[in-house]
DRENDO-1510 file (C-alpha; in Angstrom, 1 decimal, always signed):
<recs>
REC; n; res; u; v; w
REC; 1; MET; +0.0; +0.1; +0.0 .
REC; 2; SER; +1.6; +3.0; -1.1 .
REC; 3; GLY; +1.8; +6.0; +1.4 .
REC; 4; ALA; +0.7; +3.8; +4.1 .
REC; 5; VAL; +2.5; +3.3; +7.6 .
REC; 6; ILE; +2.0; +0.2; +9.7 .
REC; 7; SER; +3.0; +0.0; +13.3 .
REC; 8; LYS; +2.2; -2.3; +16.3 .
REC; 9; GLU; +0.8; -0.8; +19.6 .
REC; 10; LEU; +1.1; -2.5; +22.8 .
REC; 11; ASP; -0.6; -1.6; +26.2 .
REC; 12; GLY; -0.3; -4.5; +28.5 .
REC; 13; SER; -2.1; -7.6; +27.3 .
REC; 14; LYS; -3.9; -5.7; +24.7 .
REC; 15; GLY; -2.7; -4.4; +21.4 .
REC; 16; ARG; -3.1; -3.4; +17.7 .
REC; 17; TYR; -1.5; -3.4; +14.4 .
REC; 18; VAL; -2.6; +0.0; +12.9 .
REC; 19; LEU; -2.3; +1.1; +9.3 .
REC; 20; ARG; -2.4; +4.8; +8.7 .
REC; 21; ARG; -2.8; +6.6; +5.3 .
REC; 22; ASP; -4.2; +9.8; +4.3 .
REC; 23; GLY; -5.5; +10.8; +7.9 .
REC; 24; GLU; -7.3; +7.3; +8.2 .
REC; 25; GLU; -6.6; +4.3; +10.4 .
REC; 26; ALA; -7.5; +0.8; +9.8 .
REC; 27; GLU; -6.5; -1.7; +12.6 .
REC; 28; VAL; -6.4; -5.2; +13.8 .
REC; 29; THR; -6.8; -5.5; +17.4 .
REC; 30; PHE; -5.4; -8.4; +19.5 .
REC; 31; SER; -5.0; -9.9; +23.1 .
REC; 32; VAL; -1.9; -11.3; +24.3 .
REC; 33; ALA; -3.2; -14.9; +25.4 .
REC; 34; SER; +0.2; -16.4; +26.6 .
REC; 35; PRO; +4.1; -15.6; +25.9 .
REC; 36; GLN; +3.5; -17.9; +22.7 .
REC; 37; THR; +0.1; -16.7; +21.5 .
REC; 38; ILE; -1.9; -13.6; +20.5 .
REC; 39; ILE; -5.4; -13.8; +19.9 .
REC; 40; ALA; -6.5; -11.4; +16.8 .
REC; 41; ASP; -10.0; -10.3; +17.7 .
REC; 42; HIS; -11.2; -7.6; +15.4 .
REC; 43; THR; -10.4; -5.8; +12.2 .
REC; 44; GLY; -11.6; -2.5; +11.6 .
REC; 45; VAL; -11.2; -0.8; +8.3 .
REC; 46; PRO; -12.8; +2.6; +7.5 .
REC; 47; GLU; -14.9; +3.3; +4.5 .
REC; 48; ALA; -12.1; +5.3; +3.0 .
REC; 49; LEU; -9.7; +2.6; +3.1 .
REC; 50; ARG; -12.0; -0.2; +2.0 .
REC; 51; GLY; -11.0; -2.1; -1.1 .
REC; 52; THR; -7.4; -0.7; -1.0 .
REC; 53; GLY; -5.8; -3.6; +0.5 .
REC; 54; ALA; -5.5; -2.3; +3.9 .
REC; 55; GLY; -6.9; -5.0; +5.8 .
REC; 56; HIS; -4.8; -7.7; +3.7 .
REC; 57; ALA; -1.5; -5.4; +4.5 .
REC; 58; LEU; -2.2; -5.6; +8.3 .
REC; 59; VAL; -2.8; -9.2; +8.3 .
REC; 60; ALA; +0.4; -9.7; +6.2 .
REC; 61; PHE; +2.4; -7.3; +8.8 .
REC; 62; MET; +1.1; -9.2; +11.8 .
REC; 63; VAL; +2.1; -12.5; +10.3 .
REC; 64; GLU; +5.7; -11.3; +9.6 .
REC; 65; ASP; +5.7; -9.7; +13.4 .
REC; 66; VAL; +4.7; -13.2; +15.0 .
REC; 67; ARG; +7.1; -15.1; +12.9 .
REC; 68; ALA; +9.8; -12.7; +14.0 .
REC; 69; GLN; +9.0; -13.4; +17.6 .
REC; 70; GLY; +8.5; -17.1; +17.1 .
REC; 71; ILE; +4.7; -17.0; +18.3 .
REC; 72; LYS; +1.4; -18.0; +16.9 .
REC; 73; ILE; -1.9; -16.1; +16.1 .
REC; 74; VAL; -5.2; -17.4; +17.2 .
REC; 75; PRO; -7.5; -16.1; +14.3 .
REC; 76; LEU; -10.7; -15.2; +16.3 .
REC; 77; CYS; -11.6; -12.3; +14.0 .
REC; 78; PRO; -13.7; -13.7; +10.8 .
REC; 79; PHE; -11.4; -11.4; +8.4 .
REC; 80; VAL; -8.1; -12.7; +9.8 .
REC; 81; ASN; -9.3; -16.4; +9.7 .
REC; 82; ALA; -10.3; -15.6; +6.1 .
REC; 83; GLU; -6.9; -14.2; +5.0 .
REC; 84; ARG; -5.3; -17.1; +6.8 .
REC; 85; ARG; -7.4; -19.5; +4.6 .
REC; 86; LYS; -6.3; -17.8; +1.5 .
REC; 87; HIS; -2.7; -17.8; +2.2 .
REC; 88; PRO; -1.6; -21.5; +3.0 .
REC; 89; ASP; +1.9; -20.2; +3.2 .
REC; 90; TRP; +1.2; -18.4; +6.3 .
REC; 91; ALA; +0.1; -21.7; +8.3 .
REC; 92; ASP; +3.3; -21.6; +10.5 .
REC; 93; ALA; +2.2; -18.1; +12.1 .
REC; 94; PHE; -1.5; -19.5; +13.2 .
REC; 95; GLN; -2.6; -21.9; +15.9 .
REC; 96; VAL; -5.9; -23.1; +14.7 .
</recs>
């Protein structure tokens, strides 16, 4: 996504991956379930970013982040779970 910046925010056991572009924010929120797992529980993409690939970019960023940490994602969020099913090459990043 051109012009987008993705970052991770963590506050205790809650966190989010946030994509910012043109003053808009899209996010995937998560909870830290254990030292080995996070639970992706919600994806929010504002109307202005719908259809731009923002949601996919967030999930791809999250997959790379958990791989780097050696942890797994529990895909409680329907969108994250749908993205997981579309990308079998991400299987190592998920606990299902």
